[in-house]
C-alpha positions in Angstrom: 122.4 -1.7 73.3 118.8 -2.0 73.3 118.6 -2.0 76.8 120.5 1.2 77.0 118.1 2.5 74.4 115.1 1.5 76.5 116.4 2.8 79.4 116.8 6.2 77.7 113.7 6.1 76.1 112.4 5.7 80.0 114.0 8.3 81.6 112.9 10.9 78.9 109.4 9.7 78.8 109.7 10.2 83.1 111.2 13.5 82.5 108.3 14.4 79.7 106.1 13.7 82.3 107.0 15.5 85.6 105.0 18.1 86.5 107.2 21.8 85.7 109.0 23.1 88.8 107.3 25.8 90.6 109.5 28.4 92.7 107.2 30.3 95.2 109.0 33.2 96.9 107.3 34.0 100.1 109.4 37.5 100.5 107.2 40.8 101.0 107.5 43.0 97.8 109.4 46.1 98.3 107.3 48.9 98.7 107.6 52.0 96.6 108.8 55.2 98.3 106.5 58.1 98.7 108.7 60.1 97.1 109.6 58.0 93.8 105.7 58.0 93.3 105.3 62.1 93.5 108.9 62.0 91.3 106.8 60.1 88.6 103.6 61.9 88.9 105.6 64.9 88.5 107.0 63.8 85.4 103.3 62.4 84.1 102.3 66.5 84.6 105.6 67.7 82.7 105.3 65.2 79.8 101.2 66.2 79.7 102.4 70.0 79.7 104.7 69.3 76.8 102.5 67.3 75.1 99.3 70.1 75.0 102.2 73.0 74.0 103.7 70.6 71.5 100.0 70.1 70.1 98.8 74.1 70.4 102.3 74.4 68.5 101.6 72.1 65.7 97.7 73.8 65.1 98.8 77.1 64.9 101.5 76.0 62.3 98.7 74.5 60.6 96.5 77.4 60.2 99.5 79.4 59.1 100.2 76.9 56.6 96.5 76.6 55.1 96.3 80.7 55.1 99.6 80.5 53.1 98.4 77.8 50.5 94.9 80.2 50.3 97.0 83.2 49.1 99.2 81.2 47.0 96.0 79.7 44.8 94.2 82.8 45.2 92.2 82.5 42.0 91.8 78.9 41.7 89.1 77.4 43.4 89.6 75.6 46.8 88.7 72.1 46.5 88.6 71.1 50.4 86.8 72.9 53.0 89.1 74.5 55.7 88.8 72.2 58.8 91.1 74.2 61.4 89.9 76.9 62.9 92.4 79.6 64.5 92.4 79.6 68.4 90.3 82.4 70.3 92.6 83.7 72.9 89.6 83.0 75.0 90.5 79.4 74.4 94.2 80.3 74.9 93.5 82.2 78.0 91.6 79.2 79.4 94.0 76.2 78.3 96.7 78.4 80.1 94.9 79.0 83.4 94.4 74.9 83.2 98.1 74.4 83.0 98.8 76.8 85.6 96.5 74.8 87.7 98.2 71.7 87.4 101.5 72.6 87.9 100.4 74.5 90.8 99.2 70.9 92.1 102.2 69.3 91.4 104.3 72.4 92.4 102.9 72.0 96.2 105.5 70.6 98.7 103.7 67.7 99.1 106.6 65.8 100.7 106.7 68.4 103.2 102.8 68.4 104.3 102.7 64.7 104.5 106.1 64.3 106.4 104.5 67.3 108.6 101.2 65.3 109.6 102.9 62.1 109.7 105.5 63.0 112.0 103.8 64.9 114.8 100.6 62.0 114.7 100.4 59.9 118.1 98.9 56.8 118.7 96.1 58.7 120.2 95.4 60.5 116.7 94.1 58.6 114.1 94.2 60.9 110.6 90.6 59.7 108.5 90.8 62.2 105.4 93.0 64.6 103.9 91.8 67.1 101.2 93.7 69.5 99.7 93.2 73.3 98.0 96.2 73.9 96.0 94.8 77.0 94.6 95.1 78.9 98.3 97.6 76.6 99.5 96.0 74.8 101.7 95.6 71.5 103.5 92.0 70.1 105.0 92.8 67.2 107.5 89.9 65.1 109.4 91.4 63.6 112.0 90.1 61.5 115.6 91.5 62.0 119.0 90.9 59.7 121.7 89.9 62.8 123.8 89.8 66.5 123.9 93.0 67.1 125.4 94.7 64.8 122.8 93.7 66.9 120.2 94.5 70.2 121.3 97.8 68.2 122.0 98.0 67.2 117.9 97.0 70.9 117.0 100.0 72.5 119.4 102.2 69.8 117.7 101.5 70.5 114.7 101.9 74.6 115.6 105.6 74.0 117.1 107.0 71.8 113.5 106.8 75.1 112.0 106.5 73.6 108.5 102.6 74.3 107.7 101.3 77.7 109.4 99.4 77.0 112.2 96.6 74.7 111.7 93.0 76.4 112.6 90.2 73.9 113.9 87.3 74.1 111.4 84.9 71.7 113.7 84.9 69.2 116.3 82.5 66.4 117.7 82.3 64.1 120.7 81.3 60.6 119.2 78.4 59.9 122.2 77.6 56.7 120.3 81.0 55.3 120.8 81.4 54.1 124.9 85.3 55.7 124.7 83.8 59.0 123.2 86.5 59.8 120.8 86.6 63.6 119.2 86.2 63.7 115.8 87.7 67.0 114.2 88.7 68.7 111.1 91.4 71.1 110.7 92.8 73.3 107.8 96.6 74.5 107.7 98.5 76.6 104.8 101.7 75.8 103.1 102.5 78.8 101.4 104.2 80.8 104.2 105.6 77.3 105.9 109.1 77.4 106.7 111.6 74.6 106.2 111.6 72.4 109.7 114.8 72.5 112.1 116.7 69.3 111.7 
């Protein structure tokens, strides 16, 4: 019996002193889709708009309640100072303009814009930058082509795609310091009059 107890004690000691088991996962994490990110961003903008609207409504209700209290206690001395000022129409207009600007940014057809720019891309053109101008419904893209001919082919493919208005070349420069002499160029395109691409 004592030998069994000692054996169990030895096994328990061995078990307690062993390092915890580590499991390593070498699988590449799944990438989230761009569409999901855009939906989450749009949802966050919607929640922000609702919170701002609710805050504005609460502030207006507080102003009305304070005015009612002041009328009811007309003869009594007011003990606390009024802390909430009514919102001026200029402030309200400014808030509405800002909210509309955010809504326009999120209402832009980003999936179509990115899809178009990526679908017409080739190995001969590298995209360097992308700036959006939601107020005008435009996107400004900086890119580098292997040569002048590849730049023109890329712009023509954008025009043929039809989801963006014809791309307008804003500037181009041949990189003379680079031995292969690539062409850096910038173009703008509009999505306001864009049509869905035929599938």
